[in-house]
C-alpha distance (Angstrom), angle and dihedral (degrees) to the residues before:
residue distance angle dihedral
M1 . . .
V2 3.80 . .
Q3 3.80 88.4 .
F4 3.81 89.8 51.6
F5 3.80 92.9 54.7
L6 3.81 92.2 44.2
R7 3.81 89.9 51.1
A8 3.79 91.4 46.4
L9 3.79 90.4 48.9
V10 3.83 90.4 54.3
A11 3.80 92.4 43.2
G12 3.78 93.8 47.8
V13 3.76 94.4 91.7
V14 3.76 119.6 -176.3
V15 3.75 113.1 -155.1
L16 3.76 113.1 -164.4
V17 3.77 113.4 -161.8
S18 3.79 124.1 -177.5
V19 3.73 120.6 -166.7
G20 3.78 115.5 -154.7
R21 3.88 100.8 -2.7
P22 3.84 142.3 11.9
V23 3.81 117.5 -71.2
H24 3.79 116.4 -117.2
A25 3.79 125.8 -160.1
E26 3.78 93.4 -111.2
E27 3.81 92.8 53.5
S28 3.80 119.4 89.3
A29 3.83 119.1 -131.6
R30 3.81 127.8 -169.5
R31 3.81 111.0 -109.4
V32 3.80 124.2 -143.1
L33 3.82 121.1 -175.1
L34 3.82 117.7 -152.9
L35 3.81 112.5 -157.9
Y36 3.81 114.1 -157.1
P37 3.83 112.9 -162.6
Y38 3.81 96.8 -146.3
D39 3.77 134.9 10.4
N40 3.78 127.7 -57.7
A41 3.83 92.0 -85.9
A42 3.82 95.1 72.6
P43 3.82 104.2 106.7
F44 3.82 100.0 -156.1
S45 3.83 95.0 53.6
E46 3.79 92.4 42.3
I47 3.82 91.1 52.3
A48 3.81 94.2 45.8
G49 3.83 93.3 42.6
A50 3.81 92.4 50.7
A51 3.81 90.6 50.9
I52 3.83 91.3 49.6
R53 3.80 93.4 49.2
K54 3.79 92.2 47.6
R55 3.80 94.1 49.3
L56 3.84 94.4 45.5
I57 3.79 92.5 49.0
E58 3.81 92.6 47.8
Q59 3.81 98.4 42.3
F60 3.82 107.8 32.8
S61 3.78 109.8 100.2
T62 3.82 99.5 -147.6
K63 3.80 137.4 22.7
I64 3.79 120.8 -41.6
D65 3.82 134.2 -176.5
I66 3.81 115.3 -152.4
L67 3.82 111.6 -157.7
V68 3.80 121.9 -166.3
D69 3.83 131.6 -158.0
F70 3.83 126.9 176.3
L71 3.83 111.6 -150.7
D72 3.84 95.3 -168.7
L73 3.79 91.2 -154.1
A74 3.80 92.2 167.4
R75 3.81 91.6 65.0
F76 3.80 96.4 33.0
P77 3.81 104.1 34.8
T78 3.83 102.1 148.3
E79 3.77 124.1 102.4
A80 3.79 90.4 -116.3
D81 3.79 90.0 55.6
E82 3.76 90.7 49.3
L83 3.81 92.9 49.2
R84 3.80 92.0 52.0
S85 3.78 90.1 49.9
A86 3.80 90.9 50.5
H87 3.80 93.4 51.6
Y88 3.78 91.0 46.3
M89 3.79 90.8 53.6
A90 3.81 91.2 47.0
E91 3.80 90.8 54.2
K92 3.78 92.3 45.1
H93 3.81 93.6 53.1
A94 3.83 97.5 33.5
G95 3.80 92.1 107.8
K96 3.79 93.2 57.5
L97 3.78 125.6 1.5
P98 3.80 119.2 -140.9
D99 3.79 117.9 -102.3
L100 3.79 90.6 -135.3
I101 3.81 135.6 16.5
M102 3.81 117.9 -151.3
P103 3.85 114.6 -168.0
L104 3.83 114.1 -162.5
G105 3.79 112.8 -144.0
T106 3.78 136.6 -4.1
E107 3.81 96.0 -70.6
A108 3.80 94.0 49.8
E109 3.82 91.1 47.4
R110 3.79 92.0 49.7
F111 3.83 90.1 49.5
A112 3.83 94.0 46.5
V113 3.79 94.3 50.3
K114 3.80 93.7 42.7
Y115 3.83 93.6 51.7
R116 3.77 99.3 28.9
D117 3.77 94.4 118.0
I118 3.80 88.9 58.1
I119 3.79 103.5 41.9
G120 3.79 100.9 33.3
P121 3.78 120.7 -7.4
K122 3.80 112.3 -150.7
V123 3.82 92.0 -3.8
P124 3.84 107.5 142.6
M125 3.79 118.0 -120.2
V126 3.80 134.0 -147.3
F127 3.80 111.1 -169.6
C128 3.79 128.6 -164.1
C129 3.79 135.9 -155.8
V130 3.82 99.1 10.0
T131 3.81 129.4 142.8
P132 3.82 121.1 -92.3
E133 3.83 91.4 -116.2
L134 3.78 92.1 57.3
A135 3.81 94.8 42.2
N136 3.81 91.2 52.6
A137 3.83 98.7 35.1
P138 3.82 112.1 144.5
G139 3.80 93.0 -124.7
R140 3.79 95.6 52.3
P141 3.84 111.5 130.2
K142 3.79 111.9 -115.5
D143 3.80 93.7 -123.4
V144 3.81 91.0 54.4
T145 3.78 109.4 87.8
G146 3.78 138.9 140.0
N147 3.74 150.3 131.1
Y148 3.80 120.8 -51.3
G149 3.78 136.1 -178.8
E150 3.78 139.9 -154.5
F151 3.78 118.5 -126.9
D152 3.77 99.0 -159.3
A153 3.81 108.8 -160.1
G154 3.80 89.5 176.4
K155 3.79 93.6 62.8
T156 3.81 89.9 44.5
I157 3.83 88.7 56.5
R158 3.80 90.9 47.9
L159 3.83 89.2 52.2
A160 3.79 88.6 52.8
Q161 3.82 91.5 49.7
Q162 3.81 91.2 52.4
L163 3.78 90.5 52.2
Q164 3.83 93.2 40.6
P165 3.83 105.5 34.4
N166 3.82 90.9 167.6
A167 3.81 95.0 54.6
K168 3.82 115.3 132.9
N169 3.81 103.4 169.5
L170 3.80 132.8 61.7
I171 3.81 122.2 -163.5
I172 3.84 120.6 -169.8
I173 3.83 114.5 -162.5
S174 3.81 121.5 -163.4
G175 3.81 137.4 152.6
S176 3.80 131.1 -113.8
S177 3.82 101.4 -118.8
E178 3.80 123.2 106.9
I179 3.78 89.3 -108.9
D180 3.83 90.6 53.4
G181 3.80 89.6 48.8
R182 3.80 93.9 52.4
W183 3.81 92.0 49.1
L184 3.79 92.0 48.5
V185 3.80 90.8 50.7
E186 3.82 89.4 52.7
L187 3.80 92.7 50.7
R188 3.79 102.0 35.7
K189 3.78 95.0 79.5
E190 3.81 87.4 59.7
I191 3.81 91.8 48.4
N192 3.80 98.1 48.2
P193 3.87 96.4 77.1
F194 3.83 90.3 63.0
E195 3.79 95.5 54.4
A196 3.81 91.0 83.1
S197 3.83 94.4 58.9
L198 3.81 100.5 32.3
K199 3.76 130.1 50.8
T200 3.80 97.3 -115.1
E201 3.79 129.8 -158.7
Y202 3.82 128.2 179.2
W203 3.78 114.2 -147.3
V204 3.81 98.4 -168.0
G205 3.80 123.3 168.7
V206 3.79 93.0 -6.8
R207 3.80 116.5 160.1
Y208 3.79 107.2 -92.8
E209 3.82 94.6 -125.5
T210 3.79 89.0 52.7
L211 3.80 89.8 51.4
L212 3.81 90.1 53.0
E213 3.78 90.2 52.8
R214 3.81 94.1 46.4
V215 3.82 97.0 49.3
A216 3.79 89.2 48.9
H217 3.83 90.0 65.8
L218 3.81 103.1 41.3
P219 3.81 120.1 132.5
P220 3.82 111.5 -112.4
E221 3.83 92.9 -117.5
T222 3.81 89.6 70.9
I223 3.81 129.8 110.2
V224 3.81 114.3 -149.7
I225 3.83 118.8 -161.9
F226 3.79 114.8 -167.0
V227 3.84 112.1 -158.3
T228 3.82 107.5 170.3
I229 3.78 140.4 -49.7
Y230 3.78 113.5 -161.8
G231 3.81 90.7 150.9
D232 3.81 142.2 -3.0
N233 3.81 133.1 -146.0
T234 3.81 90.7 -79.4
D235 3.84 90.5 64.0
R236 3.80 91.4 -116.0
K237 3.79 115.5 147.3
F238 3.82 123.2 -127.3
V239 3.77 140.5 -176.9
P240 3.86 104.0 -127.0
A241 3.82 94.1 -138.4
E242 3.81 90.7 53.0
A243 3.81 92.2 44.7
V244 3.82 93.6 53.1
E245 3.81 90.5 46.7
G246 3.80 90.6 58.7
L247 3.81 92.0 48.4
A248 3.81 92.8 47.8
K249 3.80 91.7 56.6
V250 3.83 93.8 61.8
T251 3.80 104.4 26.9
T252 3.80 121.7 118.3
A253 3.82 92.9 -158.0
P254 3.83 130.8 52.5
I255 3.82 117.6 -90.1
Y256 3.82 124.0 -146.0
G257 3.82 132.1 -173.1
P258 3.83 140.2 -174.9
S259 3.85 96.0 -131.9
D260 3.78 124.9 82.6
T261 3.82 89.3 -146.0
Y262 3.82 85.8 75.4
L263 3.81 92.8 60.9
G264 3.75 110.9 107.3
R265 3.80 90.1 22.2
G266 3.81 96.4 89.6
V267 3.81 104.5 -79.8
V268 3.81 118.3 127.5
G269 3.81 93.3 -136.9
G270 3.79 144.6 -88.4
Y271 3.79 146.1 -162.2
M272 3.78 98.5 -65.5
D273 3.76 143.9 170.9
S274 3.79 123.7 -142.1
F275 3.80 113.6 -111.9
E276 3.79 89.0 -161.9
L277 3.80 92.2 56.6
M278 3.81 91.5 43.1
G279 3.81 87.2 54.3
D280 3.81 89.5 51.6
G281 3.80 89.9 51.1
A282 3.79 93.1 49.8
A283 3.81 90.7 48.5
E284 3.81 90.5 53.6
M285 3.83 90.1 54.5
A286 3.81 90.4 47.1
L287 3.81 90.5 52.6
E288 3.81 90.4 53.1
I289 3.82 91.6 53.6
L290 3.82 94.2 43.4
A291 3.80 87.9 51.5
G292 3.84 88.8 59.7
K293 3.77 106.3 -89.2
D294 3.81 115.8 144.9
P295 3.84 106.2 -105.5
T296 3.82 90.3 -145.4
A297 3.81 87.8 63.4
V298 3.80 92.5 55.5
D299 3.79 109.1 85.0
P300 3.82 122.2 -157.1
R301 3.78 112.1 -90.1
L302 3.77 128.1 -144.4
S303 3.80 113.7 -131.7
Q304 3.80 111.7 -111.7
N305 3.78 95.2 -161.2
R306 3.80 100.1 90.7
K307 3.78 115.4 126.9
F308 3.76 142.2 144.3
Q309 3.78 111.2 -83.4
A310 3.81 130.4 -176.2
D311 3.80 141.4 -179.8
A312 3.84 112.0 -122.0
R313 3.80 91.5 -155.9
Q314 3.81 92.0 57.2
L315 3.80 91.8 46.9
A316 3.79 87.8 56.2
R317 3.81 91.9 45.0
W318 3.81 93.1 55.4
K319 3.82 94.3 34.2
L320 3.81 91.9 -119.2
S321 3.80 115.7 160.3
E322 3.80 120.4 -119.2
V323 3.80 86.7 -146.9
N324 3.82 89.4 73.1
L325 3.81 93.6 56.2
P326 3.83 114.7 110.9
K327 3.77 115.0 -100.5
G328 3.79 112.4 -85.8
T329 3.80 95.7 24.1
V330 3.81 112.4 157.5
L331 3.80 107.9 -129.0
H332 3.81 114.7 -153.4
F333 3.82 131.4 -164.8
K334 3.77 93.7 18.6
D335 3.78 113.1 153.4
P336 3.78 106.3 -116.3
S337 3.76 116.1 -113.9
L338 3.76 120.1 -114.6
W339 3.81 87.7 -102.2
E340 3.81 93.7 50.6
E341 3.79 95.5 45.1
H342 3.80 100.2 39.5
R343 3.78 104.7 20.2
N344 3.80 95.7 144.9
L345 3.80 92.0 45.2
V346 3.81 91.3 48.4
L347 3.81 91.1 49.4
A348 3.80 90.6 48.2
T349 3.81 91.0 47.9
I350 3.80 92.1 48.7
F351 3.81 89.6 49.0
V352 3.81 91.5 50.2
I353 3.83 91.4 47.1
L354 3.81 91.7 49.0
L355 3.79 90.4 46.5
Q356 3.79 90.8 49.7
A357 3.80 90.6 46.4
A358 3.81 89.7 51.5
L359 3.80 91.4 48.1
I360 3.81 92.2 46.9
T361 3.80 90.6 47.9
A362 3.79 90.9 49.5
L363 3.79 89.6 46.9
L364 3.81 92.3 50.5
I365 3.80 90.1 48.8
Q366 3.79 89.7 49.1
I367 3.82 91.6 47.9
G368 3.80 89.9 49.3
R369 3.77 91.1 50.1
R370 3.80 91.1 47.6
K371 3.79 92.1 50.1
R372 3.78 90.8 49.3
A373 3.80 89.8 47.4
E374 3.79 90.6 49.1
A375 3.80 91.1 49.6
A376 3.78 90.5 48.6
S377 3.79 89.4 46.7
R378 3.80 90.9 52.4
V379 3.80 90.7 49.9
A380 3.79 90.7 47.3
L381 3.79 90.9 47.1
S382 3.79 90.4 51.4
D383 3.80 90.8 49.3
L384 3.79 91.7 46.5
A385 3.80 90.7 48.8
R386 3.80 89.2 52.5
V387 3.82 91.1 47.3
S388 3.79 88.0 49.1
R389 3.78 90.3 51.8
L390 3.80 90.7 48.0
T391 3.80 90.7 49.6
T392 3.78 90.8 48.0
I393 3.80 91.8 47.9
G394 3.81 89.1 48.5
E395 3.78 89.3 55.4
M396 3.83 88.8 47.9
T397 3.79 96.8 52.8
A398 3.79 91.9 116.5
S399 3.78 91.6 51.1
I400 3.82 90.9 48.5
A401 3.80 91.1 49.0
H402 3.80 89.1 49.4
E403 3.80 91.3 51.7
I404 3.80 92.5 49.1
N405 3.80 95.2 41.8
Q406 3.79 93.1 56.5
P407 3.83 97.0 62.3
L408 3.82 91.1 36.1
G409 3.81 91.0 53.0
A410 3.78 90.2 47.2
I411 3.79 90.5 50.4
V412 3.83 91.5 51.6
T413 3.82 93.0 46.2
N414 3.81 94.2 48.2
G415 3.81 91.1 44.7
E416 3.80 91.4 54.3
A417 3.82 90.7 46.8
G418 3.80 91.1 50.8
L419 3.80 91.1 51.0
R420 3.78 90.9 51.4
W421 3.79 92.0 51.4
L422 3.81 89.6 50.0
G423 3.86 90.7 48.6
N424 3.81 93.3 60.1
P425 3.81 116.7 104.1
A426 3.77 86.2 -115.6
P427 3.86 105.4 34.8
D428 3.78 113.2 -141.2
L429 3.79 98.9 -135.7
A430 3.79 93.7 -176.7
E431 3.84 91.0 59.6
V432 3.79 90.0 44.7
R433 3.82 90.1 52.2
A434 3.81 90.8 49.1
A435 3.82 91.1 49.5
L436 3.81 91.1 49.5
M437 3.83 91.6 49.9
R438 3.81 89.6 50.7
I439 3.83 88.3 51.4
V440 3.82 90.8 51.6
G441 3.81 90.8 48.4
S442 3.79 92.2 49.3
G443 3.82 89.9 48.3
H444 3.82 90.7 52.9
R445 3.78 90.2 48.6
A446 3.82 91.3 51.2
S447 3.81 89.7 47.6
Q448 3.80 90.8 52.9
V449 3.79 91.0 50.4
I450 3.78 91.6 50.5
A451 3.86 91.1 46.1
R452 3.81 91.1 53.3
I453 3.81 91.0 49.1
R454 3.83 91.3 49.0
A455 3.80 90.8 49.6
M456 3.77 89.9 52.6
L457 3.80 91.7 50.5
K458 3.82 98.4 40.0
K459 3.83 119.9 104.8
D460 3.81 104.0 -140.8
D461 3.79 140.8 140.4
S462 3.78 115.0 -82.2
T463 3.79 115.4 -94.2
R464 3.78 119.1 -167.6
L465 3.78 121.2 -152.9
L466 3.76 138.5 165.2
L467 3.82 105.4 -83.2
N468 3.77 137.6 -171.8
L469 3.81 106.7 -139.5
N470 3.80 91.2 -152.5
D471 3.81 91.1 62.7
L472 3.78 91.6 44.1
V473 3.83 93.4 51.8
E474 3.82 91.3 48.1
E475 3.82 90.5 51.3
V476 3.82 91.3 51.2
L477 3.81 91.6 49.3
V478 3.83 89.0 54.3
F479 3.81 88.3 56.8
A480 3.81 92.1 47.4
R481 3.83 96.5 44.7
G482 3.79 93.7 101.3
E483 3.86 93.0 51.7
I484 3.79 90.3 45.3
E485 3.81 93.1 52.3
D486 3.82 94.8 41.5
H487 3.84 91.9 53.3
R488 3.82 93.6 42.2
I489 3.79 92.0 -120.5
V490 3.80 118.9 177.4
L491 3.80 103.8 -139.0
K492 3.80 120.4 -155.9
T493 3.83 121.3 -178.4
E494 3.78 130.2 -172.7
L495 3.81 105.3 -174.3
D496 3.77 129.2 170.6
K497 3.79 118.7 -145.9
T498 3.82 91.1 -168.0
L499 3.79 95.4 63.8
P500 3.82 115.8 123.1
M501 3.78 120.2 -107.4
V502 3.80 125.0 -96.1
F503 3.80 126.9 -145.6
A504 3.79 104.6 -127.8
D505 3.79 150.2 125.8
R506 3.82 107.7 -87.0
I507 3.79 97.4 -152.7
Q508 3.82 93.9 48.0
L509 3.79 93.5 48.8
Q510 3.82 90.0 46.5
Q511 3.76 87.9 54.6
V512 3.85 91.7 51.3
V513 3.80 94.4 48.8
L514 3.79 93.0 43.4
N515 3.79 91.8 49.6
L516 3.82 92.2 50.7
V517 3.84 91.1 47.5
L518 3.82 92.9 50.0
N519 3.81 91.5 45.5
G520 3.80 88.8 53.7
I521 3.81 90.8 49.0
D522 3.83 91.0 49.8
A523 3.82 90.8 48.6
M524 3.84 89.7 58.8
A525 3.82 98.6 38.7
A526 3.80 93.8 102.6
L527 3.84 97.3 45.2
D528 3.80 116.9 119.3
D529 3.78 102.0 149.5
R530 3.80 100.5 62.3
E531 3.76 144.1 22.4
R532 3.79 116.9 -69.3
L533 3.81 97.3 -130.8
L534 3.81 122.2 179.5
K535 3.79 114.8 -176.0
L536 3.83 126.0 -167.7
S537 3.81 120.6 -175.1
L538 3.79 136.7 173.1
E539 3.80 124.8 -156.7
Q540 3.79 141.8 152.9
A541 3.81 111.8 -104.6
G542 3.78 103.5 -163.0
D543 3.80 127.8 -33.8
L544 3.78 96.6 -61.4
T545 3.81 106.1 34.1
V546 3.79 138.1 67.0
M547 3.78 120.4 -162.9
L548 3.79 132.6 -152.9
T549 3.81 115.7 -160.7
V550 3.83 122.6 -161.9
A551 3.83 111.5 -173.7
D552 3.80 127.1 178.2
A553 3.82 133.1 -173.3
G554 3.79 94.9 -135.1
T555 3.76 132.1 125.7
G556 3.81 93.7 -75.8
I557 3.83 130.4 -134.1
A558 3.79 118.7 -59.7
A559 3.82 114.0 -114.3
D560 3.83 93.5 -123.8
I561 3.81 93.9 59.7
R562 3.79 101.8 39.0
D563 3.83 92.0 98.8
R564 3.80 91.2 54.9
I565 3.77 106.6 45.6
F566 3.82 92.6 98.7
E567 3.82 93.3 48.6
A568 3.80 115.7 113.5
F569 3.82 114.0 -105.5
F570 3.80 93.4 11.2
T571 3.83 112.0 126.3
T572 3.79 140.7 153.5
K573 3.81 93.2 -158.2
S574 3.78 119.7 99.1
R575 3.83 91.3 -137.8
G576 3.83 98.2 31.1
M577 3.82 126.6 114.9
G578 3.81 95.8 -150.9
M579 3.82 92.6 -125.5
G580 3.81 103.5 100.1
L581 3.80 101.5 85.4
S582 3.82 92.8 34.4
I583 3.81 90.5 55.3
C584 3.80 91.6 43.8
R585 3.79 92.7 54.1
S586 3.84 91.5 46.6
I587 3.82 89.9 52.6
I588 3.81 93.7 48.8
V589 3.84 93.2 45.6
A590 3.82 89.1 49.4
H591 3.82 87.2 56.4
G592 3.82 91.3 53.1
G593 3.77 95.4 -103.5
Q594 3.77 138.6 99.3
L595 3.83 138.8 -120.5
L596 3.81 115.2 -140.9
F597 3.80 135.5 174.4
S598 3.78 137.1 -165.3
A599 3.80 139.9 170.5
G600 3.81 116.5 -78.8
H601 3.77 125.0 -122.6
P602 2.90 117.0 -87.8
L603 3.83 93.7 -11.8
G604 3.75 140.7 -10.6
T605 3.81 133.5 39.1
V606 3.81 132.9 -69.6
F607 3.83 121.6 -150.6
Q608 3.81 119.4 -167.4
V609 3.79 124.9 -162.7
E610 3.83 113.8 -163.0
L611 3.81 119.2 -167.9
P612 3.81 131.0 177.2
V613 3.79 118.0 -108.5
H614 3.80 116.2 -115.9
Q615 3.81 109.1 -106.4
I616 3.79 124.4 -154.7
G617 3.77 119.3 -143.2
P618 3.83 135.9 22.4
A619 3.80 92.4 -30.1
């Protein structure tokens, strides 16, 4: 007994709370006594008591003392134990009675009312977390009021049936203590209607080790309802939340319960009230009475916080579908989705992805447009090159006529000679044969001239071949002979038959060389005071490059236009299109070379065409 009073003395905690300023001895503070039914390990009373303390401290306008006593009715359940506790409390508070007593739970309320005349005569009471039958009992004193809840075992069973539609068995687990018995009596009337449809067994007061063994061998189509276990038939004491946690670890069938203190301990769920919110409700009623309201005018209030609650982890463990949960069920311990946990990050990522997609789309559109523009440019360049060739050929009509007239004249002359030899009394057949062979040769030469002119005029896909630049330059000079003679040009060539071959398009390179030759001729057209010298030379510039040089003795290129001579449509000629040099440079660059120019010495302009040498082998 001495140990009991020592333990009670330690457990009788007095919490002094001052709101606004420190409390001095001469100042009077309102006193509220919280009565816990068991020890400080009972989850429901701890949750409700913490909520009451928090609300009173936050909301009370002046000073308040919160006193705490633990009745420990589970360990000391007899009437003699209760009477000793009541007298101890009366002695402890004899100096100054509390202004309000707040019992937490059915057992604490029953104790407080039963021994009220001893511990606090006429002290009003505001209870919390009691059953409806006790809150509305006919003999309840009028100044005893509070907040009560309904722990509906029937709705908990219906929740289990929705999650387990194939269930055939119902197991009800309860302890053997008086507290367990009172709770089971309260809930049994809600359980009875299900006994007709489910094979029902009551495991009441069974030794805890036996319970562990039994639940470990249950068929899966079983519904287990855990009520309370404060004690078993060995007189051991338990905390219900801890007891159900041990059963849930080994069970082979889902376990449900009507108390939210079981959530997170292994139960699937149930129809539950919130002890925290019930504590808030009781604190609100206490504040009304402490503020001066007549406690007899404050009727007991039913908690409105009951709802279906479930543990997402246990649903996953038993493979129970969330879809079967009643509407409005509060789902606890569910891992947040990526959207719920990182909403802002997801939105930012989506925005970045959409922005990147838009940029990539715009880039692809731009690339497509550029490719189409490049294709169109190539077509236009090809057409312009052909127009340039046509224009050049038009300017070379006299030279072309000269080239054609020579073989035609030779054909006519040799034909006439052959006829004369045949007209002799004794025809000289050898001379006739020679004349005919000269006619054939002249015809072949005329055909070659015409073929070269057709190739220059023809619009065809580029064909690259191995070329000897010496031959190509000589062919171009044949075309330009008429212009050279008409403008009294002195032509000087320095060619090299030993130069390596280049891999190029014959017609395009002919056009480049011809254009440079004609430009040089035009640059010297107005000269009267010096020799009109046009010099063409070929040489190897390094191991991998051959270079063609076209130098004239003309007036040169003015310094202010040197940066523009390769621009398209820029020309200094009155009848020029400004495309010749631009096309020439494009052709040379397309062949991997470059077209350069510089001032001549002492006068004129020098153009240099550099082309890569054709290499045999992997290089």
